[in-house]
N, C-alpha and C positions, 0 to 999 in steps of 0.2 A: 763534624765535617772537617774541621781543621786538624783534629787528631789523626784522622785517616790520611789526609794529605801529608802531614808531617811524617807519618810512618812510611808512606810510599816514597817520599823524598829520601828518607834515611836508607831504605832498601835500595833505591836507585843509586844513591851515592856509594853504598856498600859495594854493589856490583861494579860500578865504574872504577872504584879504587882497587878492587881485586883484579879487574882487567888490566889496569895500568901496572900495579905492583907485581902481579902474578905473571906478567909477560904473556898475556893471552890476547888473541886476535879480535875477539868480539864479546859483546855482552852475553851472548848465548853460551860461549865458552866459559865465561865467568860464572854463570848460573850453574852450568853442569859441574864445574870443579867445586863450586861452593857446596852444592848438594852432596857430592861424593865425599868431600872432606867432613861435612857435618855428619853424614851417615857414619863414617869411619870413627869420628870422634865420639859419636853417640854410643857406639858399642864398646868404647874403651873408657867410659866414665861410669862411676857407680850410679845407681838409680837416683839417689838423693841429689847428687851434684848435677846430674843431667836435668832433673826436674827444675832445679833452681836456675840453671843456665837458660833453659827454655823459657822460663818466666821473664827473664831479662831481655830476651830477643824479640824482634818483631814476629808476628804470627807465621809468616811464610818461612822464616829461618828456623823457628822453633819446631815447625812441622818436619823439616828436613833432619833436624837433630834427633827427634823422638820417633820418627816413622819406622826406623829399622827394627826388625825383629829377627833374632837368631834363636832357633830352637836349641836349648841346652848349651848356650854360649857362656863361657867362662872368660873373664877378662884376663889378658896376658899382662901380668904386672912386671914382666921383664922384657917387654917388646922393645926391639931395637928401633932406631930411627929409620933404618933401611926397610924393616918389615912394615912399619906404619906407612911409609911413603909408597911402598910396593902395593899395599892394600888400597891406598888412596888412588894411585894411578890406574890400577885395574878397575876399580869402581867407576872411574871417570872415563873409561874407554881408551886409556893410554897404556903404553908398555914401558915407559921410561921413568922409573922411580927417581932418578937423579933430577929430571925436570920437575917432578911433583913438589920439590921443595919450594919452588917459587910461589905457586898458587897456595900451597899449604901455609907458608909464612904469611902471605897476604891475608888469607882468611883468618888465621889466628890473630893477626894484628887487628883486623876489623872487628872480630868478636870481642876483643878486649875493650874496644871503644864503646860497646854496648853495656859492659859490665862494670861493677864497682871493683875496687882493688881487692877487697876481701873475697869476693866470689872468684876473681881471677886466681888468687892464691889457692883457693879450695880446688879449682879445676886442676891447677898444676900439681897439687898434692895427690890427686887421684890418679894421675897419669904415670906411666912407667918413667924411670929416670931419663932415658933418651928423649922420649916424646915431651916430657916436662921441660927439658932444656930447650926444645924447639918452641914450646909455648912461651917460655919466659923470654927468649930472645926475640920473639915477634913484636 
């Protein structure tokens, strides 16, 4: 019982921090942006790293990371920051990739709070250089 309450509090705090740091108006916006960013991150990680990151996250967040399926998808190892933010913004129902940097940075920062340093380095190593820089700066 306390484990479930502890996890719920962690997820609630996660969304509250994203709302504040990501310059979002409501918890619902924070959830939508988190889901979109996790989906986009999930298609840009290798399978092994995605599985390890999902194990480190609360169940609700892990589902958002692993739920996305793309038929015959190949990771773009040279993806620019703008391309990543553009994918995130479209997935979240927004058209402004320049705004997407705020919630993306907030989500990356919060994800790193759930992970150990070694896993965070592994996630960074898997991402394209521009997206890696965003991850490391968060």
